[in-house]
C-alpha positions as CSV (number, residue, x, y, z in Angstrom):
1,M,13.7,26.2,-10.6
2,S,14.5,23.7,-13.1
3,E,12.6,21.9,-15.2
4,H,14.0,18.7,-13.7
5,T,14.0,19.8,-10.3
6,D,10.1,20.0,-11.0
7,E,9.8,16.4,-12.3
8,V,11.8,15.6,-8.9
9,T,9.5,17.2,-6.9
10,R,6.2,16.0,-8.3
11,A,7.4,12.4,-8.1
12,L,8.3,13.0,-4.4
13,V,5.0,14.6,-3.8
14,Q,3.2,11.3,-5.4
15,A,5.5,9.1,-3.9
16,A,4.4,10.8,-0.3
17,D,0.6,10.8,-1.6
18,A,0.6,7.3,-2.6
19,A,2.1,6.5,1.2
20,R,-0.9,7.6,3.1
21,F,-2.7,4.6,1.9
22,A,-0.1,2.3,3.5
23,P,-1.5,0.2,6.6
24,S,-0.8,1.6,10.5
25,I,-1.5,0.3,13.5
26,H,-5.6,1.3,14.1
27,N,-4.8,3.7,11.3
28,T,-3.2,6.1,13.3
29,Q,-1.1,7.3,10.1
30,P,1.7,8.6,12.4
31,W,3.6,9.9,9.2
32,R,4.9,13.6,8.1
33,W,6.6,13.6,4.7
34,V,8.9,16.5,3.8
35,V,9.7,17.6,0.0
36,R,12.8,19.8,-0.4
37,A,16.5,19.7,-2.3
38,G,15.1,17.0,-4.3
39,R,14.9,14.5,-1.4
40,L,11.7,12.8,0.5
41,E,12.0,12.6,4.1
42,L,9.8,10.8,6.7
43,F,8.7,11.8,10.3
44,G,7.2,10.0,13.1
45,V,4.1,12.0,14.7
46,S,4.0,11.5,18.1
47,E,0.6,13.1,18.6
48,R,-0.7,10.0,16.7
49,Q,1.3,7.6,18.7
50,L,-0.5,5.2,20.8
51,L,1.2,6.0,24.2
52,E,-1.0,3.5,26.3
53,Q,-0.6,0.8,23.7
54,D,2.6,1.5,22.3
55,P,4.8,3.5,24.8
56,S,8.0,2.6,23.2
57,G,7.1,3.5,19.7
58,R,7.7,0.5,18.1
59,M,4.3,0.1,16.6
60,L,4.6,3.7,15.4
61,L,7.7,3.0,13.4
62,L,6.3,-0.3,12.2
63,S,3.7,1.8,10.6
64,C,6.1,4.7,9.6
65,G,8.1,1.7,7.5
66,T,4.9,0.4,5.4
67,A,4.7,4.1,4.4
68,L,8.6,4.2,3.5
69,H,8.1,0.9,1.5
70,H,4.8,2.2,-0.5
71,A,6.7,5.5,-1.5
72,Q,9.5,3.7,-2.9
73,V,7.0,1.3,-4.6
74,A,5.4,4.6,-5.7
75,L,8.6,5.9,-7.0
76,T,9.8,2.8,-8.8
77,A,6.4,2.6,-10.7
78,E,7.4,5.8,-11.9
79,G,11.0,4.7,-13.2
80,W,13.0,6.6,-10.5
81,R,15.7,4.6,-9.1
82,H,16.8,6.0,-5.6
83,E,18.8,5.7,-2.5
84,V,17.2,5.5,1.0
85,K,18.8,6.4,4.2
86,R,17.8,5.5,7.7
87,P,19.2,7.2,10.2
88,A,19.0,6.7,13.8
89,A,17.5,9.7,14.7
90,E,14.6,11.9,12.4
91,P,13.9,12.2,10.2
92,L,13.8,8.4,10.2
93,A,14.2,8.0,6.9
94,T,15.3,10.1,3.7
95,I,14.7,9.1,-0.2
96,K,16.8,10.9,-3.0
97,P,15.7,9.9,-6.4
98,I,19.1,8.9,-8.6
99,E,18.0,8.5,-12.2
100,H,15.0,8.0,-14.2
101,E,14.9,4.8,-16.2
102,P,12.3,2.6,-17.9
103,V,9.3,1.6,-16.0
104,R,9.3,-2.3,-15.5
105,P,5.8,-4.1,-15.8
106,E,6.4,-6.0,-12.5
107,A,6.8,-1.9,-10.6
108,T,3.6,-1.0,-12.3
109,R,1.8,-4.3,-11.0
110,H,3.2,-3.5,-7.7
111,F,1.7,-0.2,-7.6
112,Q,-1.6,-1.3,-8.6
113,M,-1.5,-3.6,-5.3
114,L,-1.4,-0.2,-3.1
115,Q,-5.0,0.2,-4.1
116,V,-5.9,-3.4,-3.7
117,R,-4.8,-4.4,-0.3
118,R,-7.1,-4.1,2.7
119,T,-7.0,-5.3,5.8
120,D,-9.7,-7.8,5.9
121,R,-10.8,-8.9,9.6
122,R,-13.4,-11.6,8.0
123,T,-12.9,-15.4,7.8
124,V,-10.7,-17.2,5.1
125,T,-11.8,-20.3,2.8
126,D,-11.1,-24.0,3.7
127,D,-8.1,-23.6,0.6
128,A,-5.0,-23.9,2.3
129,V,-2.4,-21.4,0.9
130,P,-0.1,-23.5,-1.3
131,E,3.5,-23.9,-0.4
132,D,4.8,-22.2,-3.5
133,T,2.8,-19.3,-2.9
134,L,4.6,-19.2,1.2
135,R,7.7,-19.9,-0.4
136,H,7.0,-16.7,-2.9
137,L,6.2,-15.0,0.5
138,T,8.7,-15.9,2.4
139,K,11.1,-14.9,-0.2
140,A,9.8,-11.7,-0.5
141,T,9.9,-10.9,3.3
142,E,13.8,-11.7,3.1
143,E,14.0,-9.3,0.1
144,G,12.3,-6.5,2.1
145,G,14.9,-7.1,5.2
146,A,13.0,-8.9,7.3
147,R,11.9,-12.8,8.0
148,L,9.1,-14.7,8.0
149,H,8.9,-17.9,10.6
150,V,5.5,-20.2,9.4
151,L,4.5,-22.1,12.5
152,D,3.3,-25.7,12.7
153,R,0.2,-26.6,14.3
154,D,1.7,-27.1,17.5
155,Q,3.0,-23.3,17.4
156,V,-0.6,-22.2,16.6
157,I,-2.0,-23.8,19.3
158,E,0.7,-21.8,21.1
159,L,0.2,-18.8,19.3
160,A,-3.2,-18.9,20.1
161,A,-2.9,-19.1,23.9
162,V,-0.2,-16.1,23.6
163,V,-3.3,-13.8,21.8
164,D,-5.5,-14.8,24.4
165,R,-3.1,-14.0,27.3
166,A,-2.1,-10.4,25.6
167,Q,-6.4,-9.7,25.0
168,Q,-6.7,-10.5,28.5
169,A,-4.0,-7.9,29.8
170,Q,-5.2,-5.3,27.4
171,N,-8.6,-5.9,28.8
172,T,-8.2,-5.1,32.4
173,D,-6.1,-1.9,31.3
174,E,-8.7,0.7,31.4
175,R,-6.6,3.8,29.6
176,L,-5.8,1.5,27.4
177,R,-9.5,0.5,26.2
178,A,-9.9,4.3,26.6
179,E,-7.4,5.2,23.9
180,T,-8.4,2.1,21.5
181,A,-12.1,3.4,21.9
182,A,-10.9,6.7,20.8
183,W,-9.3,5.0,17.6
184,V,-12.2,2.8,16.6
185,G,-15.3,2.5,15.8
186,G,-18.3,4.8,14.8
187,E,-17.7,6.4,11.5
188,R,-14.6,7.8,11.9
189,E,-15.2,11.2,10.2
190,E,-11.8,13.0,11.1
191,G,-9.8,10.6,8.3
192,T,-7.9,8.5,10.7
193,G,-9.0,5.3,12.8
194,I,-11.1,2.5,12.1
195,P,-14.5,2.5,11.1
196,A,-17.2,0.5,11.7
197,S,-18.0,-0.7,8.3
198,A,-14.4,-2.6,8.6
199,L,-15.0,-4.4,11.6
200,P,-16.9,-7.9,12.1
201,E,-20.3,-7.7,13.5
202,E,-18.9,-10.4,15.7
203,L,-15.7,-11.7,16.6
204,P,-15.3,-15.2,14.4
205,L,-15.0,-18.6,16.4
206,T,-11.4,-19.3,15.1
207,T,-8.4,-21.2,17.1
208,V,-6.4,-18.1,16.9
209,A,-8.8,-15.0,18.1
210,E,-8.9,-11.9,16.2
211,R,-8.3,-8.8,18.6
212,D,-11.6,-7.6,20.3
213,F,-11.9,-3.7,19.9
214,Q,-14.6,-3.7,22.0
215,A,-16.6,-2.3,19.4
216,P,-19.6,-3.2,17.0
217,G,-18.9,-3.7,13.5
218,T,-21.2,-3.9,10.6
219,L,-18.7,-6.7,8.2
220,A,-20.5,-9.5,8.2
221,A,-17.6,-12.1,9.6
222,G,-18.0,-15.2,7.1
223,S,-19.1,-18.8,8.4
224,G,-15.5,-20.5,8.0
225,H,-13.0,-21.2,10.3
226,D,-9.4,-20.7,10.5
227,K,-8.2,-24.1,10.4
228,A,-7.2,-23.6,6.5
229,A,-5.1,-20.8,7.5
230,T,-1.1,-20.3,8.0
231,Y,0.2,-18.4,10.6
232,A,3.9,-17.2,10.7
233,V,6.1,-14.6,13.0
234,L,7.3,-11.6,11.3
235,Y,10.8,-11.0,12.9
236,G,14.1,-9.3,12.7
237,T,17.7,-10.0,13.8
238,G,17.8,-6.5,15.6
239,D,15.5,-4.6,18.2
240,D,16.6,-1.1,17.6
241,A,15.0,1.6,15.8
242,V,16.3,1.1,12.4
243,D,15.3,-2.8,12.6
244,W,11.4,-1.8,13.5
245,L,11.2,0.8,10.3
246,R,12.8,-2.2,8.2
247,G,10.3,-4.6,9.9
248,G,7.9,-2.3,8.3
249,E,8.7,-2.0,4.9
250,A,9.3,-5.8,5.3
251,L,5.7,-6.1,6.2
252,S,4.6,-3.8,3.2
253,R,6.4,-5.7,1.0
254,L,5.2,-9.2,2.0
255,W,1.4,-7.8,2.4
256,L,1.7,-6.6,-1.4
257,A,3.1,-9.8,-2.6
258,A,0.6,-11.7,-0.6
259,T,-2.1,-9.2,-2.6
260,E,-1.1,-9.7,-5.7
261,Q,-1.3,-13.6,-4.8
262,A,-4.9,-13.3,-3.8
263,V,-3.7,-14.1,-0.3
264,S,-5.6,-12.1,2.8
265,L,-3.1,-11.2,5.3
266,L,-4.3,-10.2,8.7
267,P,-1.5,-8.5,11.3
268,L,-1.6,-9.6,15.0
269,S,0.2,-7.5,16.7
270,G,-1.5,-7.7,20.3
271,P,1.1,-10.3,21.7
272,V,3.9,-8.0,20.3
273,E,2.6,-5.1,22.6
274,I,3.1,-7.3,25.8
275,A,6.2,-8.0,27.1
276,S,5.6,-11.6,28.7
277,T,3.6,-12.5,25.5
278,R,6.6,-11.1,23.4
279,Q,8.8,-12.9,24.6
280,A,6.8,-16.2,24.1
281,L,6.6,-15.0,20.5
282,R,10.3,-14.7,20.9
283,G,10.3,-18.6,22.1
284,M,9.0,-19.7,18.9
285,L,11.9,-18.1,17.1
286,S,14.4,-20.3,19.3
287,G,16.0,-16.8,20.3
288,T,17.3,-16.2,16.9
289,G,15.2,-12.9,16.5
290,Y,12.9,-10.3,17.8
291,P,9.6,-10.7,16.7
292,F,7.5,-7.6,14.9
293,L,4.2,-9.1,14.8
294,A,2.4,-12.5,14.1
295,V,0.1,-12.6,10.5
296,R,-2.4,-14.7,9.4
297,L,-2.3,-16.0,5.7
298,G,-5.4,-17.3,4.2
299,T,-7.0,-17.8,0.7
300,L,-9.6,-15.4,-0.2
301,D,-13.1,-16.1,-0.5
302,P,-14.3,-15.3,-4.2
303,A,-17.6,-14.4,-3.2
304,H,-16.6,-11.6,-0.9
305,S,-16.2,-8.2,-2.2
306,A,-13.7,-6.2,-0.5
307,P,-14.3,-4.4,2.6
308,P,-14.5,-0.9,2.3
309,K,-11.7,1.3,2.4
310,T,-10.3,3.0,5.8
311,P,-10.1,6.9,5.9
312,R,-7.0,8.8,4.8
313,L,-5.8,11.8,6.3
314,P,-5.8,14.6,3.5
315,A,-2.6,14.8,1.8
316,G,-2.5,18.8,2.7
317,Q,-1.9,17.4,6.4
318,V,0.4,14.8,6.1
319,I,2.6,16.4,3.3
320,E,5.2,19.4,3.0
321,V,6.9,20.9,0.1
322,I,9.8,23.1,1.2
323,A,10.8,25.0,-2.0
324,D,14.9,25.3,-2.2
């Protein structure tokens, strides 16, 4: 194996390792990476798919998309220009480094955000996200291959009703509740799922309700409200597998951009998981696109330290290196 080949392999393994910290539905981490022949291949893992909550695999694809973007951020931070192919079959995507070039300062900064980003379910402050910041985040989303529709006040009230209907539908599904209980709460020693330390002790009293996991948490929720929060719908122009993968890439790009701007992002996927409420979300887009999920954007409370990191599967369980 040549020195260049060794260098490329190391870069790809490091990129796959960085992608382990990507956000995923219930922290299921439904991805697997294979390094071979100078390329990095991404596969979905059906064993970590939420079959009751996500039978179509849309959230699995969205989750894999966030990991795909994380891997690209890591490669760019090491100075590797690369190309990405997204075939309509497994592997879901292939990343191939093309050439090495000088590292740009912004690439290093973006990579640092991978370690800082958290899913913070606590209340946000009463300081609204500035308009220029919202424009910056909207642009970042579009550069990531999706779009961001910021909701007006009337639409926020409508979103609250849609979220409530989705939650009620899910609360009456015993198999779905059992599936959620398997992934949420407790100490989560197996490396996946949402531990109690990442959940509020009680649901905040907000206009748009957070998902009720029906699992006790240990994180103080805060005393604020969501009156100053901005709600938006992340969406794309298509509804195929590749569109959902690209939606995940855009979500990751949006989330890292928000983190860099000290803006908290909370994904709200519940309304997308029910056919009727997903259609209601699409109505907010005037039928011009297909919603991936809703998001809450808010200003972080400087008095709050970041919530604990959620667990991650070991590298050896999600990364395979195949020698040429």
